[in-house]
N, C-alpha and C positions, 0 to 999 in steps of 0.2 A: 217932978220929972228928972229922970237921971240924965246925967251929963257923961258922954264916952270920953274916956283919957285919951290924949293925944299919942300916936306911935302904936296903937292896940292893933291895927291892920297888919303891919310889918312882922309882928310877932307871930301872927298865925302863919303867914307864908312861909317863915323860917322854920317852922315845925314841919310844915308840909315838906320842905326841901331836905330837911334831915330823915323823915319817915322814907323817902324815895332812895336817899342814899344807902339807907340801911337796907333797904330791899336790894338794891342793885349789888351790894356787897355780898348779900347771901345768895343771891341768883348766881353770882361768879363762883361763890363757894361751893354752891351746889354743882356747878357746871365742871370746877376743877376736880370735884369728888367723884363726879361721873365719868370724868376722863381718866382720872386714877384707876378708878373701878375697871372701866373699859381695857385701860391698859395692863391693868393685873390680871383680868380675865384672859387678855391676848397671851401675856407672859405665861399663864398658867396653862392656857391651852397649847402654846408652843412648848412648853416644858413637858406636858402630857404627849403631845405629837413626837417630841424629841425622845423621851422615855419609851413610847411605843416602839418608834424606830430602833431605837437601842436594844430594847428587848428583842425586837425581831431579828436583828442582826446577831446577837448573842445567841439566840435560839437557832439561827440557820448554821451558825459556826459551830454550835454544840452537836447539831445533826451530822453536819459533815466529819467532823472530829471522831464521832461514834461510827461512822462509815469508815473512815482511815483506818481507825483501830480494830475494825471487826473483818477486814478484807485484805487479801494479799493478790487479788485479781485488779491489775489496773483499769481495764476497759470498764468492768462491772462498778468499780468505785467511781470513775468518772461519769459514767452514766446516771449513777444514783445524785451525785453533786451537780450535774447539769440540770436534773429534774428539780432539786431542792431550791437551787438559785433562781430559777425561772420562774416557780411557783411561789417564792417568798418575795421576789423584788419586782414581780410582774414583768417579767422580760418575755417575748413573744418566742425566741428560737434561741438555742443553745447549741454550740458545735465545739469539737475537740481536733486538736492537731497533735501529731507527734514528731520529734527531730529524728531523722534516720542516721545521724553519725555521719552524714556527708553534706551538709547544709542544706539539706531539703526539708520542707516542712509539710508534711502529708496529713490529709484527714485520715482519722482512724476509725470512720464508719461508726462514732459514738456520738449522738445527738438527741434532743429533746425538742419539741414543737408543741405548743399550745393548740394551735389549730392546723392539723395535718394537711387537710385539703386546700386552705388557702396559701400555705407555705410550701407547696409540694415542689415547684421549679427550683425555688431557694436551697430545698432540701438536697435535690437531687444534684445541684451543681457543687455544692458544700460538701457532700460525702464523698466526692473524688477530687476535691480541690488539691493542687499542690503550690507550693510557694518556694521562692528563694528569700533568703534573708534581706530584709528591707523592702520587699514586694508584697503589697495587700497588707490586710489588717494584721494577720498572724505573723507576717514577716518584719513588719515594724516592730512589733513587741520584741521580737528576738533581737533586732537590731539594736533597739533603745534598752533593753534589759527591763521596762518597766512598763506599767498598765497605760494603754492607749484609749483615748475617748474621742468620739467623733460625732457629728451631726450631718457629715457629708462624706460618704463613703468615695466619691469621686476625687476627694481633695487627696486621697491616699494613693500613691505610686503602686501602680502593678495591681489596682484593683480590678477583679474579673466578675465580680457579681453584684455591680451597682444596679444595672436593669432589673435583675430579679428582685432585688431589695426594694428598689421603688414600685415595683409592680404590687408587692405586698403591702406597699404603705408604711414602710419602716423609716421612722425619721432620725433614729440613733444606734449607735453601736459602742460596745467598749470590748477590750480583750486584755486577758492578763496572764504571766508567765506561772509554769508550775516548775519548781526548782528541786534538784537534789543538789544539797550544798550550794555552790556557786553556779551550778551548770543549769541551764534551761532545758529541760526535757519535754516539755509538753505546752501547748496555749490552748487555753478556753476563750471562747469568744461569745458575744451575746448581742441580740439585735432587739430592738423596742419600737412601738408603734409611737408611744408618747417619748416626750425628751428626758433623756437621761443627763442628769447635772451631777458633775463630778464635786465630791465632797472629800474632805479628809477622811471622814468616818467610813465611808464607801471603799476608798482606796485602801484604807487599813484592812478592812472587811477582806476583800479581794486578795490582798497578798496574804491573810491568813489562811485563806482558803488555798491557796497555791501552795503554801507550806505543808498544808496537811495531806493534799494529794500527793505530795513530794515524797512523804514518808512511805505511802505505799510503793510508788515506783521504786524507792530505795530498797525496800523489803523484796520487791519482785526481782530485782538486779540481784541482792545478795542469794536469793533462793536459786535464781537462774544459774549464778556462779557455782553454787554448791551443787546443782544437778549436774553441770558439765564437769565438776570435778569427780562426781561419781558415776557418771554415765559415759559411754563411748560416743564421743561427739560424731563418729561416721554412722555407725550403726543405729544409735540410740538403746542399746543393749546396755545392762549393768556393767560396770567395769571391775576391775580386781578387788577396788576397796569396798563395794557393796558386796561381792561375792564373799570376801572375808567376814564381813559383818554378820552376814546372814548364816554363813556356814557354821561359825562360831555358835551363834545363839541355837543352831539346829543341833550341833553336835552336844551341847550342853544340856538338851532335852533328851537325849537319847537313854535309854534303858542301859543297865549295867552291861548288857553283851554287846552293846554299841550298834544294834541292827537297825534297820529302818533308815539308812542313810547312804548314798551311792554317789558317787563323783564319775562323770564321762569328760575325757579329754579329747578333742578334736582338733587335729592339725589337718591342714588342706595340703594335698599333693598337687603339685604341678604350679601352685601360686607365684613362686619365684619366677618362672619362666613366663608367666602373664606380665608381671612387673618388668622384667628385661624386653621382652618382644613388644608389648603395647603401651607401657609407660605406666606410671604410679596413677594416674587419672582413672584408666581402667582397671587397674589393681582394686582401687578404692571403691569403684562402681561394683565390681564382681563380689567384693566382700558384704556390701549391702544386699546383694541378692542371694547371697549363701546365707545371711542372717535371717532373710525372709523364708527361704525354704526349711532352714533348720527350724524355725518356729511353726511351720505348718507340719512338720514331722512330728513334733512334739505333741501337738493337737491331735493328729491323726491317731498317734500311739495311745493317747488317754482316751480317746472316744473307743478305742478298740479294747483296750484292757480294763478300762473302769475299775481300777486300783484305787483310784482317790490320791494318787500321788501328787505333792506339790512340787513343782519344777522352777528352777530359776536359770536362766541361760545368759551367760555373760560373755563377753570378748575380752580376754585378758592381754592382749597384745598382738600385734603382726598379724598372722593368719590362724591364731590359735583361739578356741571357743571351749568353754567350760559348762558343762550342764550339770546342776547340782539336783538331786532327787531326794525328797524326805516322805517317808510314809510305808505303806505296805509294798514291798519289792521282793523279786525272785530273779533268780539268775535267767530263767527262761524268758520272763518278760524284758528283763534289760537286753537280752541277747536280739529279741525283737525290735526294740528300740533303735538299736544299733543299725539292723538290717532296715528299718524304715529311713534311717537318716542316709545310708548309702543308696537306696532307692531313690529317695528324693533328690539327692546331688547328681545321680546319673546321668540325667537327660542333660544336653549342652545348654550352656547359659548364652542366651542370644544378647549380643552388643553391638547394636548397628548392623553391618553386614558381617561381622566376625561371630563365630561359634566357638567357644572356648568350653573344653571338659575339665573338670577339675572334682576330684574325689577327696575323700578324708581318711585317715588313719584314726581309728577310734581305741582308747583305752579305757578301761572300765574297773574301778574298786568298790567294793561294798564294805561298809563298817564292820569291824569285828574287835574281839577283846584287846589284839594288839596294838589298835590305834590309840595314840595318845591324845590326838587333837585332829581338828578338822584338816589341818594343813599336812599331817600325815598321810592322811586319807587322799588328799590331793595327789600329795608326791607319789602315791603307789599307782594312781590312776595315770601319772604322767609317764612313770616306768613302763607300764603297759602299753601306752599310745606309741614310746619309741621302739618297742618290741613290734608292734602291728606295722610300723614303718619300715622296718627292716624286712618284714615279709612280703612287701610289695604293695601296689594299688588297693585303695579300698578293703583294708582288712580291720578285724577287730580283735582284741587280745583282751581276755579277762585276766585280771590280776589274781597270782596265787603266791603262796609263801615260798614255793620253791623259785617261782620267777624272780621274786624280791630278792632271794638269796643270789641269784645268778647275777642279776643285774647289780645290785650292790657290789659284788665281786668285780664286774667288769668296771664300774665306775672307780673302785679302788685301784685296780689296776692302771687305767687312766692317768690316774694321780702319781702313781709309783712310776709310769712310762715318762712322764713331764720332769719328775724328778731326776729320772735316769739321763735324760737328756742334758738337763741343766747342771749336773754334777759329774758328769764324765765316766758314767758307769758301765759303759760298753767297751767291749774289746774284741780283738779279732784272732780267731782260731784258724789254723792252716792245714788242709789235709792235701797231701802229696798227690801228684799225677804222673803216673809212670808210663813209660812205653811198653807196649806189649811184644811179646816174641822173645827171641833167644836172649837178646841183649836188652834185659830189664835195667832202666835208669830213671832218675828223677828228671822229669822235663818242665815240672811246674807246680804252682800249688793254687788251690781254691781259697778265696778268703771267705771265712764263715762267721758270721755274727754272734756273739753271745752277750748276754746280760750278766753281769756280775752282781746280783741281788745282794744288798746287804744283810737279808735275812735267810734267803732260800739259796744263795750260793748261784752257780753258772745255771743260766737258763737258756734254753735253744730258742730261734726266732720264731718256731711254730707257735709259741705261747704268748707272743708280745707284738709281731710285726702287724697283725691284722688290728689290733688296738692303735698302734702308732699310725696306721694309714688313716683311721677313724679321727683321730684328733689332729691330724695335719702334721705330724712329725716325720713321717717316713721319708721325705726329701732331705730333712736336716739330717736323719741319721745317715742316709746314703751319702750325702755329701761328706760327712766324717768318715765313712768306710772308704770312700775313694782316696781322701788325703792320707789317711792312715795306711792303706795299702801300698800307696807310692813311697811313702816314708819306711815302709819295711822292706821294700825292693831295694831301696837305697842302704839299709842296713844288713841286706843277706850277704854273707859269706859266700867266696867264691868257690865254685866246685873244682875238685883236683882233676877231674876227668872229662869234663865235658867242653866242647868248644862253645856251644851257646849257653847264655846264661839262662836260667829258668825264669819262666812267666809267672806272672799272678793274676789269677782270674778274679773279677769283682762282679757281683750280681748287681745289676741296675734295675730298680723298679719302674714300671711305666711314668708313674708319675714324676720322677726324677729325670728320666732319660728324655722327656718332651718338654721339659722346661727350657724357655728360651736361652739361659744361660748355661745349659748343661756342656756344651763344647768348650765354653770358657771354664768351667770347672775341672774339665780334663786337663785342659792345657795348664791351668794355674796348679793343679796337684803335681803334674809332672815337672814343671819347672821349678816348684817349690822343693821337691826332693831331689832334683838333679839327675833323674834317672831317663833312660833310653825309652820311649815311645814302645818300642818293639817287646818290651818285657811288661807292659800292661795288656791284658786281654779282657773285653767288656762283654759280658754275658747278659743277652736280653731274652724275653720270652716273646712268643707269637702275639702275646697280647699287645705288644707295642705296635706291631704292624697292623693289627685290627683298628685300634684307636686311630692312627694317622700313618698309613704305608708310606707316603711321600716324604712326610717329614722326617720318618724314621730313616728311610734311605739316605736322605740328605745328610743327617747327623752321621751315619756308618761311613758314607763317602768321605766326608771330612776329616774324620778321625783316622780312618783308614790311610789318608794320603800322608800322615805324619809317620805311620808305622804302628799305630795302636793297632790290636788284633780284636775282632769280634767272632762272637760264638752265639749261637742260637741253642738255648737251654731247654730242657724238657722236652725233647723233640718227639713227635708223635703222640702226645697226649692230647693236643687240641682237635680242632676240626678242619682247620684250614692250613697246616703247617706247610704242605706241600705246595700250594699256590704261591705262597709268601717267598719260599726258597728261591724262586726265580727272581724276585723283586729285590731282596735284600743283599746288599754287599757283605759277604760273609767269609770267613776263614775257617770256620768249624762249625760242627754240630754237636751235640750230647744225646746219646741214647738215653732215655729215662730208665731209672733203676727199676721200674716196675716189670719192663721187659727182659732185664737182665735176670732177676729175681726168678723169671718164669721160662728160664730156657729150656726146661725138660719139656715144655709144652710144645709140639710141631708147629702150633700156630704163630706162637711168638718167634720161634726159629726163622720161619718165613718173613716175619715182619723185620727183623733184624738184618736179614739177608737183603731186603728189598731196601731198607734205609742205607746199608753200605753201599749198595749197587749205586743208588740214586748219588750219594755223597761223592763217589767216585767219580761219576759222570760230570759232577758239578765242581770237581776238584777242591772238595773241602775234606778238612781232616775230622776222623771221626774219633769222639771220646765216649767212652762207654762208663756210665756210673753204676755205683752200688756192687761192685765185683767183691765177693767175699770169699770165693773158693778158687783153688788153681785149675780145675777144670772149666769153671767160667771164662778164666783168662785165657785158657788154651783154646777154647772154642771160638770166643770173639776174635783173637788173634787170627785163627784160621779163616773168619770171614773177611778178614781185612780191616779190623779195627787197628788204628794205630796206638791210641792212648786208651789207659783206663784209670779210674780211682775207686777206692772202697776200702773196706776193712783189711782186705787180704793184705793190702800195701800199706796201710797206716789209718788209724783214726785222726780225728782232727785234734790237734795240740796247740798249745800257746806257742807264741813265736820263738821263744828263746829255747824251748824245747824241740820244735820241729826243724828250725834252723841246724840244729845240731847234726842233721843226717847229711846236710851239704858238707859241713867239716869233716865229717866222716868219710 
């Protein structure tokens, strides 16, 4: 019989306890490993989600970058961006606002919605919404200059769309700025039914989208500035810069004979009067209406002739337009085009309750072998236009080589006359005026202007006075004549046989006579020379009275009170001389040399007799011009003419020469 050793039961229990401890440790280890695996799986899942979100954000940014790079049209780019953001990030509604430069933030009718029917009311109010800085979601973005996130639209000051957002079940919204450099130019806003959580990554994405869209707006600004620089802001027509570029390209493509190109220059008639009478605003409006009519005239001409000519209408400044044509052209079709333009401009322009009539002077030049550039062709058309303007209202002139020669000579003469004024190239010659009858003697002289041209010698006034008038130099020359004549009176030697000192007659142009300071000119010339007013005689024509009879009478009355004499020149050659004789305070009148030259004709004899009888009744002295024979002098004296001048008595001569007659 076996005997059990003491303590054996305790050993068995110990082994069992050890086994349980090992099992517990293993269970804990398994649990830790399971938790670690779950954590690892969670980390991996989060990493995958983050990677997915990151990939999605990068993909979204790439799409918007492509949109920004491929478009110069702001609204189209923003619309595409709204679509991409809403579809990628799960937003239900996206809308865009623009800043108008006056601190107003206005919806630009560019939006995207996932479910149009559900969001109809919100879309309707959002498309027309306007906010001030600090008001509403867009205004808060502009005020803060940063992204704005919200889960409660009512918490934002100036919110006007809370009810509509609630009705759509929208839970949150965000908005971010679009910048050009540091300037906020637009705001994009997004609404969502699900909560939108602000994250650093999402904020970075929004800022990048705003930057990319800002590039589109910056390009559009640059393009707009370029268009403004190259187009007339008033009419929208191309300006001189575009015309020059296109004309240069067309001219370079012409055949050797330079045919196939033409320029029309149009200058409005009466436009200055519209500006002066109705103001520049009306003038600007008129220019836009003229541009529209010119466009219709060109279209009508193209439809009628079907020549296939290409056209470019430009406004080159003020009231001047230029039309460039390229293609098959002929003089007949160009003349028809000009007539079409005149016909279109003929009806009055209605502006409110006012009707304005404005025509155009048209000059046309076609390309020829003599033209060296498009600018040369344009200059010829411009010359033709100025000739048309001289002919009167609504005329057309086609440039010819003869016209070019004539105009260039006229332009050269203008420059030479200006030089003559500044360099003092004018001088006075004097023609004696004698008493008629048995006791013939010198009574005075007529001062006659001459131009001592450096190349051509002495030139008479008929060759340059019209030019001086065109360039506005006539009054300046006339003032010099007045001062020089008074100085000549002071230098005049005394006569040995006459009680009365001889006078000097000075012809005064209407432009000078009607100047506000003409009376002061006369007084200054007399005082400066220190001569008696009675030795100066002012000669005017009836044109002065026609322009302003009352003003002319007032001037004559004042200077005659000092003793200055006044004479009416070229009497009988106008249409209304007789009527003005009764209004003008005069001392004498001159019978024009054309009547004296035709004394052999009974008709002219009767005219001279009538003039003499009229002057006698008005107590005026009669001076006959152009006396060349003794018989003419005798007949005129027998009629009662007191004074005469002409080649019979002496030709106009320089001062030192003619005044020798007095000394003799």
